N, C-alpha and C positions, 0 to 999 in steps of 0.2 A: 504494500499500500506506500503510496503517495500523500502526507499529511500533511494539515497545516495548522495549527489551534492557534486561540486564544483563551484567556481567562481571567478576569476582575471582579476582585470584590464589589460588594455593596456600595462598602464606604472604604475611604484608604486608610481611617483612624481602626478599621476593626480587620481581622482577619479572614484570609478566605476560606470557607467552610466547604468550597468546590474543591475534585483531584481529579486531574487528569494527566496520562502520561502513553506513553506510546515507545514500540518498536517498530523494524520493517513490518513485521502479520501481528502486531498486538495493538491492540487500541483498549485501557480500559479508563471510564468518567467516572466519578462521585460525585452525587449531589447531598453533604452533612445536611442532619435537618438541627437546627438549631434551636439552642432552647427557650428561647423567649425572658430568660428569668425565671421559669419553674425549677424545680428540683428532677437531678438525671440521677443519683446515687454515685457519677461519677467523678474523680477530682480530676482526672484526665481532660476531660470536652471533647468537643466533637473537631475542630481542627486536627487533635491528636489520634482520634480515630478513623478520620478519612485517609490521613496518612500514613499510620498502621493499616489496614485493608487496601486501601490504593498497590501499597510498595507490595505487600505479601501477596495478592492475585498478579499483580505485572511479573514478577518471580516466575509464581506457579505457573502460568501459560507462557512464558520463555522456557521453561524447565521439562513443559511437559504440549508438547505441541501436536493440536488434535485432539485435545482429555476434555470430558464429559463438565461443558463451561458449568455446569451444579453440580457438578461433583469439584471442580474447583474451587467455586463460591461457599458452598459448606467448608470446606476444608480452612479454608483463609478464614471464615468468620468463626473457628473452631480454635485457632491459632491467635487470633488479636482476642477472643474471653481469654487464653491463657494468660494476656501481656497484663492485665487490669490487674492479675496477680494475687486477690485475694486482698484488696487496699479499695473495692468497689462490690457496691452491690448493681453486679450485672442483671438480676432478674428484678431492679426498678423498670417500670413503666416506661421511663425517661430516657433510660444508658441510650448513648450517645448513639446514630440506625446515619445512616446514609440509604438511597439509591443507586442503584450500581447500573452500567450499562457494561460488556465485555463485548469485542470485538474479535477475532479470529481470523485472517486469510489462510488455510491449509489445504496442502492437496489439491488443492483444484475447487478449491469449494471459500465460503464466505460463512462463516460460523456465529451467531450471535445469541447475547442473554441481557434480556432489559429485567427488572426488579424495578416496582415502581414508577414514579410519574416521569422522571427525563424522557427523551425522545429520540429515536433510531430512526432516520429516515435512508430508506432505500431507494435510489433510483433507478431501477430496471427496465430491460427491454419485454417488461412485461406489467409496465409500470409503477407507478409509484406508493410506497408501502410506508405508512405511517405506523410505528412498534411503540406502544407503550403500553403502561400499566397504570389503566385508571380508576382502580379501585379506592384509592382513596378517596376522592373528588365523592365519589360516592355517599359518604362519613362525610366530608367537612361539610359538606353541605346542613346535614343537622344539624350541627354546632355552631356555625359558623355566622349566623344571626346577629349576635353583639356585635361583632366585630363591623360585620360592614356597616352596622347602623352611625360608626365612631367613624373620626375623620383622621386621615396618618398626621404623626407628628405631634399627636396632643397626649396628654396623658392618661387619657379612658382607650384612646389605642391601644396605647402600650401594655393597659390592664386586659381590656377584651384578651388582646394576642398572647397575653398568659395565660390567659383562662381558657381561648379558646385549643392553646396547645394541651393545655392537661386533661380538658373534656377527652382530645383526639386519641389521646395516649389511650382511650380506653380498647379502643378498635386497634392498638397497632399489633402488629404477628399474632394476630386472634382468628380460628379458623374460620367464625363469620366473618373478619373485617378486612384491613390489608396488611398486604405483608413489604415488609424492609431488612436491610440489612442490619443488623443490630446483634446482638449477643445469643438470638437463637438460630442454628442449623439448620431447621427445616423450613425457614423462610426460601432459602437456596431452592430447594424442589417448587414453590409456588412463582418461579422467573419464570416469562414466558421465553423461550429457544426456538429457534433454528435454524437451516441451513440454505443456503443458493449459491446455487454457481457462481463460481466467482468471474467467468466470462459474461455474464447474462446481468451484472453490475457494474452502469457505467459513474454514478459517486455518489453517495451516501456522506450523512450528516450527522452526526452523534451530540445533544443537548440536554443542556439543563435547563428548569424552569424558567431560569431567571436567564436563559436566551432566545428561547421559545415566544413571550411575553409578544411578542409583534403580530404575532400569528391565533395564539389561542388563548390569550385575553386582552387584546388591547385590538385584536381582530382591523389590522390594517397593511397585512399584507399575507398570502396562502403559504404555503406549503410549497409549491413551485419556486413563488417568488423569493421566497430565503434563499431556497438553493441556488438561486440564482446570482444574489446578491453577496454569498457564498463564494460562487463562482467565479465573477469579476470583480469582486472587489475584498475577499479574504472573510477571516471570522470578528480581525480588532472591527470593521465596519459595521459589521451587523451586530456588535452589540455597543458602537458607536451610536447606529440608534436606536436602539433600545434605550440606550442614557439618556435621549434627547426626546424619546415623549414620554419616559417616565418623569423627565422634568418638564415636561409641561402643562403634568398633571400631581404635582408632588403630594395636594394632600387627600388624591384618590378618590376625590368626587366624578370624573368622567368615568373611570375607570378602577370600584372597589377592589383592597387587593390587601395580603394581610402587610406586606414590607413596601415601602415607596418605592426602594429600589432594593434588589437585592445578585446573588451572587451569581454571574454568568458566567458560563464556559462554553462555547464553540470548538466542533471540532470538525474538519472536511476533508474525505478522501477518495483520490481516484488511483488509477493507474493498475485496479484490481487485475491478477490473472498476469499483469506486466504486458498487457497487449496495445499495441502502437496504437490502433483504431479508437482506442477506450480513452488515451491521454486529451487532458484539455492544454 
């Protein structure tokens, strides 16, 4: 794969809770779930968790080309769980967690895994596939009424966001809820997985939800538009346009959202199967 990528924190004075890393044949992207001032039972925090899980996943994918991606994620969750080393309550419902996307090119195939609401776009000879796990949105809609009634940047909004985060935890990694990578290995088996022929993939994009806002929250673009921005101007431009839209509505009056700005990460992939005709 040929990959270009960019990542930017929601604010320069706060750590980026996204993670992205790539090799020639593998890409790992995580979007850490912030705690918004709520209890997590962990002394390390979300940035530590995404770094630990992300680097563990990349090392495992590099060492095990073609391995079952759900199995790789399951083993990585177990490994990171052990690094809490008795200092944290890993069974706390707010324990650090993240979305996961894994993309691997191996033996003329492109294998993928998507857990939670980050987005994978596969532009193939059979059409555009938009792959995401939107189960969290179903449960978020049940508990976000108070949050949407407040104005971004106010104390009332901060309190409502903390309350939302606490309430949504009741559905996290539960059989009748939604799944994220945290300390429960079973979450790996709940991910969306698939395989497509590498020669059929014209281009692909891997995006955290902070980088999809122009499409799925602001409705200023559609997915082909977003891919075209990545193709002609790159991930940095996509994030710049996202920040421009966010800045035009800082209080969330036009577009209701928990965070006025969000960590944003985008990776754009081409040259699958190393076929010159597919190069852009």
